[in-house]
N, C-alpha and C positions, 0 to 999 in steps of 0.2 A: 523660669523659674516661679510656679505659682505663689510663693509666698509673697513674692516682691509687688504683688498685687495690693500689698498694704502701701499707705503712704509712707513717704521718708520720715516723716515726724512721727507715726506710729511706731516703725521699725527703730529708729533710735533711741525713743522714749523706753520701749521695751527693753532693747538692750541694756540702757542704762539700768533700769531697775532689776533686771535680772544679774547682771554682771556685778553691781555694787550693793545693790540690797538685800538679795535674796540670800546670798551665804552667812551674813552674819543673821539674819532673821530666823533662820533654821536653828542655829545656837541660842539665840534669845529665845526662840518658842520653847526648846527643851529645857533650858535655864529656868524659865517662869515657871512652868508645868511642874519641874523636878524639884527646884530649889527655891520658889517664892511663892509657894501656896496657889500657883495658878492665876496671881494677881498682877495683872499689866502695870499699875500704879504703884507696887513695889518696885518691880524692876525698872520701870522709869525714875523712880525717886534713886535708885541705885546709880543708875547711867548719868542722872544729874548730878548727882554729887560727886562721881569719879570720873565722868567723861570718857573719852577714848581710852584712857588707861582702865578704866573699870570692865570694857568691853574686852580689852587684851587680857586682864587678870581672871573672868570669868570663862574665856575661851578655854574649852578643853583641849589639852594636846593629844594627837592621836599617838596610842600606846601599841606597844608590840600584840599586846592581846585582841585589841581592836580589829588590827590588820589581819591576826589570825582568822578571827571569826567572819570578816568579810571576805579574806580568799576562800576559806573553806566553804562557804555559803554559796560564792559566785562558780566556784570549782564544781562543787555538787549539780548546781542548776545547769551548767554548761554540759556537764556528762550527761544528766537526763535529756536535755534538748537535743544531743546528738545521739544517744543510745536507745532510748526508748521507742517502742513500735508508734507507727502512728499513720492513719490515713492520709493517701497523696491528697494536696490542696491546691488548685491553681488561684492566683490573687487578680486582680481586675489589670486590663491592660494598661501599661502606663502610656504616657503622652508620646515616649518616642516608639511604641509597637511592641513593649516587651511584656511578658506575663511572667511574674514571679511564681515559683513553687516551692509548697511549704510543706513539712510533716507536721499533722495535727496531733501532736501528743502532749497537749498543755493540761488536760485532765488528769492523764495518767501521771505526768509529772507533779501536780497539785496534790494528788493522794498520796503518793511516794514521799513527796517534801512533808507534809504534815503528820505521816504516819510513822517518819523515821524521827522527825523532831519530836513529836509526844512520846515516842518510844526510847529515845534517849534520856528523856526525864523519867520516865516510867521505871525503868531498869538501872537508874541510878548513875548513868553514866556520863550525862551533862545535864548541868541546871540551867535551864533557860532565863532564870532570876540574873545569871551572871551577866546575861545580853543587855537586861535592863541597867544592872549596874553600871556598864561600861558604855550606855547609850549615849553619853554626850562625847566619848572618844570616838566612836563608831561613827557618829554624825558629822564630827569634826573630819576625821580620815576620808568619809565619803565626798566631803564638800572639796579637796584638795585632790582625792585620788580620782574622781568623776570627771574634774577639770583636765588633768593629765590624758584621761582616757578620750576625751572631747579633741584636743590636742592633737592625739594620733589619728583621730577619725578625720581630722581634716588634712593631715599629712597624708593620709592612706586615699582620700577623696583626690590628691592632686598627683600622687604617684603611681597608686596602682587601683583605679574605679573599678569595681565590679561589673558595672553595665554600662551602656549609653545613656543611661539616666543620672547623668552625673555633669556636674560643670559649674564654671564659675561666673557670679556677675559682675567680677572685677572689682569688689571691694573687700579686702581681707576681713573686716570685722564681720559683716554681713554674711559672708562664707562661712565662718567660723559658727556665726550665731543661728543661722537657719540652717547649715551643714551643705555639704557638697555632693553626698549620693543620697538618692531615694531608697536604694536597696543595697546597704552594703554588706557585703559577705566574707568569711572566711572561707578559702576552698568555695566547693559548690553547696554543701549541706549546712554551714551555720551561720544563718542569720542573724546578723548583729543587733538591728531593730527589734526582732522579735525577743531576743535576749534582754536588751536594757529596758523595753517597755512590758515586757509580759512576765520573763521568767525572773528578771531581778527585782524590778518593781512592782508589778502587781503580788508577786509571791513573796516579797519581803512584807507587803501590807497584812497577808494571813499570817505569817510567820510571827511578826510583832504582836499582832491581835491575841494570838495564844500567849505570846509571851507575857503580856501584860496581865493576862488572866490569870496564868501561872504565879507569877510576882506576887499578885494581891493574895492568893492564897498560901503561898510561903510565908508572907508578912502577917496576915491575920488569921491564917487558919481557915478561912471558908472565902469563898467568891460572892460578891452582892450581886443580888439580882440586876441591878444597873450595869455592872459589868456584864454578865450573863447576857442581858439584852443587845448591849453593844458589841460583844463579841459574835453572838449567835447573827445578827443581823448583818454585820461587815462579811462573814464568812459565808453567807447565803448569797449576797452579793457577789463576793470573789469567786466563788462556786457557778456563778451563773456566768461570770465573765470568762472563765476557762472552758464552760460547755459551750460556749459561743464563740472560743476565740477565732476560729475560722472566720467568723463573720466580722470580728474586729479588724482582721487583716484586709477587709474592703473600705476601712474608715479612713479618716481623715489623716490621723495620726500615722497609719502605716504607707496609704496609699498616696497621699499628697505631700504630708510634712517631711522634709530631707531629715537625715540623722544627724544634726548638730547639736549644738549646747543647748538649744531651745528646748529639745524633746528628749534629749538622751540625760543631760545632767539633770533635767527636771524628773524624769522617772529613775535615775538612781539615787537622788537625793531628796526631792521634793517629797515624792511619794511616802517613804518609809517615814520622814518627820512630818510633815502635814498633814497626810491622809488618816494618818494612826492616831492622830493627837486627842482626839476624844478618849482613846481608850488609855492612852498616857496620862491624861487628867485623873481618871478614875482609878488609876492604881493607889493613890494615897487621898482619894476624896470619895470612898465608896458611899453610893447614896442608896438607901433602902425604900423602892418604889412601893412595896405592897404588892400581892398577887394580881390584882385587878388591873392596876395600870401597868404592871411591867407585862401583862398579857396584853391589854389594848394597844400599846407600843409596838410590841412585838407584832401583832398581827397587822396594825396599819403599815408599819416597815415593810413586811414581807410582801403584802399586796403591792406596794408602790416597786418594789424590785421585779415583783412578777408582769405588772403593766409594763415597765421599762424592758423587760426582756420579750413579752409579748410584740411590742411595737417592733423590735428589731428581728424578732422570729415572723411576722407578717412581710417585711419588707423583704427578708432573705427568702423566703417562700415565692413572694412574688416574681423576683428576679430569676430563682431558680427554674421556676416552672414557665419562664417567660411569660408572664401575665396570665397563664391558663389554671388558675386556682380560684379558692373562693376566699373571699374577705368579708367577715361578718355573715357568713350564710350566702353571699351573694357574689356574682361575677365582679370582679374590680374593675372601677372606672380608671384610666389611666391615658396619658398623652404619649403620644410616639414621637419622639424627639430623635433628629438628626445632629451630627457633628462632625467636624473635620479634625482628624490628629494633627500633630507637627509634621507628620511625613506625608501628609496630604492625602490620608485616606478617610472615607466617608465611613460613618459607623452610625447604628442606631441603639438609642437608649429607650427604655419604657419608663414614665414618672407615673408613680401610684398617687391617685388623689382621692382615695377613699379610705376606708376603716381609719385606723389611728393618723395616719399620714394624710387624711382629708380634712382632719381636725385642723393642726398646724403644720408646717413644714419642718420643723423640729419638736414634734410634741413629746417625742420621746425623752426630752430634757426635763420635762416636770416632774414626771416620778423619779428621775434620777435624783433630782434636788430634794424632792420631798423623803427619798430615802436615807439621803445623807442626814437630813434634819432629825428623822426619828432614831437613828442611832447615835445621834449627839444629844438629845433631848433628855436620855436617862441620866445626863449630868445635871439636869434641871438649871436653874437661872442665875446661881450665886455668884459666877463668871462669865465673861464672855468668850475667852478663848477657846472653848470645846465646840464653839460654834463657827471658829474662824475657817473652818475647812467648808461650811455650807456657803459661807459668803465667798471664798476663793471659787468653789466649785459654779456658783451661780455666775460670777463675773466671766469665768473661763467658757462656760458654754455658752452663754450670750455672745462672747467673743466669736467664739467658734461657728455659731450659727450665723454670724455676719460674715464672716471669712468665707464659710461654705455657700452662702448665698452668693457672695462675688463672683467666687470661682464657678458655681453653676451658671450664672448669668452669663460670663465670659465665653463659655463651654457651650451652651444652648441656644444663647441669643433671644431669637423671638419664642422658641418653645419654653424658655422659663419666663417671659414674659406672660403667656398665657397659663402657664403651672400657677403663676402667682395670682393671676385672676381668679382661678378656680380654687386655689388654697390661698386665703388671703393674708393668714395670721403667719408670724415666724414662728413663735413658740407657745405663747398662751393664747388659746382661743378666745376671741372676743375682746382680746385686750392687746395682746402684743404680737 
């Protein structure tokens, strides 16, 4: 299991954090943004005064309407994933020699989802403000429901694995945390990780961004320019994600991280709560930026998202053409690396060392972090919480860069050392 390249201390520390701290944090984040004016000190004061009982009292109980909203949303996305037409796309070959096959219909599902959701509101069939009004109950239901879902995934990995890319490390907790299967599926066509990561997690980000916008309109009779900038930038980023979804299937999340609590609970709970938190804050804290500042932030944010996209596009085109392409108007420089699979087969990969990928080994994380800053900064600086996602994303991407370097060092050996000599910096050119 590639995940076990982590030290045991890191593994158990991250398990403790996710198992014990993240579920209450999700609820406390919602409670602070929705009921404590976004003030961390007010929430801290409440907990200091009331202790554990205070946490129990503020924790919303999952309600029937919360479960219905989650079920209808999940069923709708699963149906779109199965039924919408899409191009056949092959994923990367796994360590055991398997090559997963996907149906790339994420962009269609994205537009159908948003059109349906906005249409239901426009024609008075369903008011998305109801989702915001029951948001705490929904997050609470997701905390517990996603935990049960991960237990079922663990059992499936033992009882009915979908491929040979499955196995136990011998430790129940680590198996549950990191996951048993790399590519778990229901039948041949329903990929579980695509559902949890893309169609449930990322799609909920877009749906909630629209929800917050509509809720502010329903409350104030208008949408502030800060909310518009936040929503537009988030939707541009998510549109980019689904446009590039087939490329995402080659990344660490899908191709290397197994389907366990770490990634599936995170995508089904952490994404809809934490990733949308700047917009959640703006619902009750509208800021008028003025035309010039709003447009400046919007343009800067779109530029960062474009650079992030172009980094991924550049590498994808390089791989697709087997290095026979142009990078910034020139033939790309590269390293031809060989490696051996677990089955003993010798394979060849090309490592791009020019363009964006010649600046740093993970330069694409820089515009991604900056993009998240620009859709958070419309909240200005009265409170810290709108920027928690930026902090979280920075920590997560630095960790991911380190994990990816460790995995590539193990996979490519001397060729990775040569690559690091040519591309010296990990993320930030000239600094790190």
